[in-house]
C-alpha positions in Angstrom: -179.5 9.1 24.2 -183.2 8.5 24.8 -182.9 4.8 24.5 -180.6 4.7 27.5 -183.0 6.4 29.9 -183.6 3.2 31.8 -179.9 3.2 32.8 -180.4 6.4 34.9 -180.7 5.7 38.6 -182.3 8.3 40.8 -180.4 7.7 44.0 -181.7 10.6 46.2 -184.9 8.8 47.1 -183.1 5.5 48.0 -182.5 4.7 51.6 -179.0 3.9 53.0 -178.2 0.3 52.3 -178.1 -2.1 49.4 -180.3 -1.9 46.3 -180.5 -4.2 43.3 -181.1 -3.2 39.7 -181.3 -5.4 36.5 -180.7 -4.1 33.0 -181.2 -5.8 29.6 -178.5 -4.9 27.1 -179.3 -5.5 23.4 -178.6 -4.1 20.0 -180.4 -0.7 20.8 -177.9 -0.2 23.6 -174.8 -0.5 21.4 -176.5 1.7 18.7 -176.7 4.5 21.1 -172.9 4.7 21.2 -171.3 6.2 18.2 -168.4 4.2 16.7 -169.1 1.2 18.9 -166.9 -1.8 18.4 -170.0 -4.0 19.2 -173.1 -3.8 17.1 -175.0 -6.8 18.4 -175.3 -8.4 21.8 -177.6 -10.0 24.4 -176.4 -9.4 27.9 -177.9 -9.0 31.3 -176.4 -6.6 33.9 -177.0 -6.9 37.6 -176.1 -3.9 39.6 -175.9 -3.8 43.4 -175.9 -0.2 44.6 -174.6 0.1 48.2 -175.7 3.7 49.3 -173.7 5.1 52.2 -173.7 8.6 53.7 -170.7 10.0 51.8 -170.5 7.6 48.9 -172.0 4.8 46.8 -170.4 1.5 45.9 -171.6 0.0 42.6 -170.9 -3.7 42.0 -171.6 -4.8 38.4 -172.1 -8.3 37.2 -172.6 -8.6 33.4 -173.2 -11.9 31.6 -174.2 -12.8 28.1 -172.7 -12.7 24.6 -171.8 -10.2 21.9 -171.5 -10.8 18.2 -168.0 -9.9 16.9 -166.2 -10.4 13.6 -163.7 -13.2 13.5 -160.2 -11.9 12.6 -159.4 -15.1 10.6 -162.5 -15.8 8.5 -164.4 -12.5 8.8 -167.6 -14.3 9.9 -169.8 -13.3 12.9 -169.0 -15.3 16.0 -170.7 -15.1 19.4 -168.3 -14.2 22.1 -169.4 -15.0 25.7 -168.6 -12.3 28.3 -168.6 -12.6 32.1 -167.7 -9.3 33.8 -167.5 -8.3 37.5 -166.5 -4.7 38.2 -166.7 -2.3 41.1 -167.1 1.5 41.0 -167.0 3.9 43.9 -168.9 7.2 43.8 -168.1 9.8 46.4 -170.2 12.9 47.1 -168.3 16.2 47.3 -169.2 19.9 47.8 -166.9 21.0 44.9 -166.6 19.6 41.4 -163.3 17.8 42.1 -161.8 14.9 40.1 -160.2 11.8 41.5 -156.8 10.5 40.5 -158.1 7.0 41.2 -159.9 5.4 38.2 -162.1 3.4 40.6 -163.5 6.5 42.2 -165.9 9.0 40.5 -166.6 12.3 42.3 -170.0 13.9 41.9 -171.6 16.9 43.5 -173.9 16.5 46.4 -176.6 18.4 44.5 -176.7 15.6 41.8 -179.9 13.5 42.1 -179.2 10.6 39.7 -176.4 8.7 38.0 -176.3 7.2 34.5 -174.6 3.9 34.5 -174.9 3.2 30.8 -171.4 4.6 30.0 -169.9 2.5 32.7 -171.6 -0.7 31.5 -170.5 0.1 27.9 -166.9 0.7 29.0 -166.8 -2.6 31.0 -168.1 -4.5 27.9 -165.8 -2.8 25.5 -162.7 -3.4 27.6 -163.5 -7.0 28.1 -163.7 -7.9 24.4 -160.8 -10.1 23.5 -157.9 -8.4 21.5 -157.9 -11.1 18.9 -161.3 -12.7 18.0 -161.2 -16.1 16.5 -164.2 -18.5 16.1 -162.2 -21.5 17.2 -161.1 -19.8 20.5 -164.5 -18.8 21.8 -165.3 -22.1 23.5 -168.8 -22.5 22.2 -168.1 -25.1 19.5 -168.2 -22.5 16.7 -165.6 -23.1 13.9 -164.2 -20.7 11.3 -165.8 -20.7 7.9 -164.1 -23.7 6.1 -164.6 -22.1 2.6 -162.8 -18.9 3.7 -160.0 -20.9 5.4 -159.5 -22.9 2.2 -159.4 -19.7 0.1 -156.8 -18.1 2.4 -154.6 -21.2 2.3 -154.9 -21.3 -1.5 -153.8 -17.7 -1.8 -151.0 -18.2 0.6 -149.7 -21.2 -1.4 -149.9 -19.3 -4.7 -148.0 -16.4 -3.2 -145.2 -18.7 -2.0 -144.9 -20.4 -5.5 -144.6 -17.0 -7.1 -141.8 -16.2 -4.8 -139.9 -19.4 -5.6 -140.2 -18.7 -9.4 -138.6 -15.2 -9.1 -135.3 -15.5 -11.1 -133.7 -12.5 -9.3 -133.5 -14.6 -6.1 -131.9 -17.5 -8.0 -129.2 -15.2 -9.4 -128.4 -13.9 -5.9 -128.2 -17.4 -4.5 -125.5 -18.2 -7.0 -123.3 -15.5 -5.5 -122.8 -17.5 -2.3 
């Protein structure tokens, strides 16, 4: 996890109030996470950390694009992402856990927080369920050779089904 050291924020030295942090997210970031859905990307993350006496409020704004595999033609397509998320971190004496997903509890003795996992989670969750080159809105189209091959195979399969004599014999029973 050494490539993600820059995503660790030492908050003990920060004064109460708002603080801004900028992060560059590239291929090395995604390589640090095993079994990552995303392998390539170029994103910028802006983090506004609002430090208060008993908690911190983290407001994330992540913009950029990731490279994903099109589900139709299997070519790489750039997918734009625009993410805005909020995370609350509360300081506690004990190591308690919160039932609310928006709240993370950390011990008062902690001195820094690693936001790399939060950023990775926000990016991964915002990836579309179905990726299609035509739907990305950046003018990218599916590979015409692959689409033609898929249509050709689909037509051949339908013709084979029509020729099957067993179905013809069953149709005569009506």
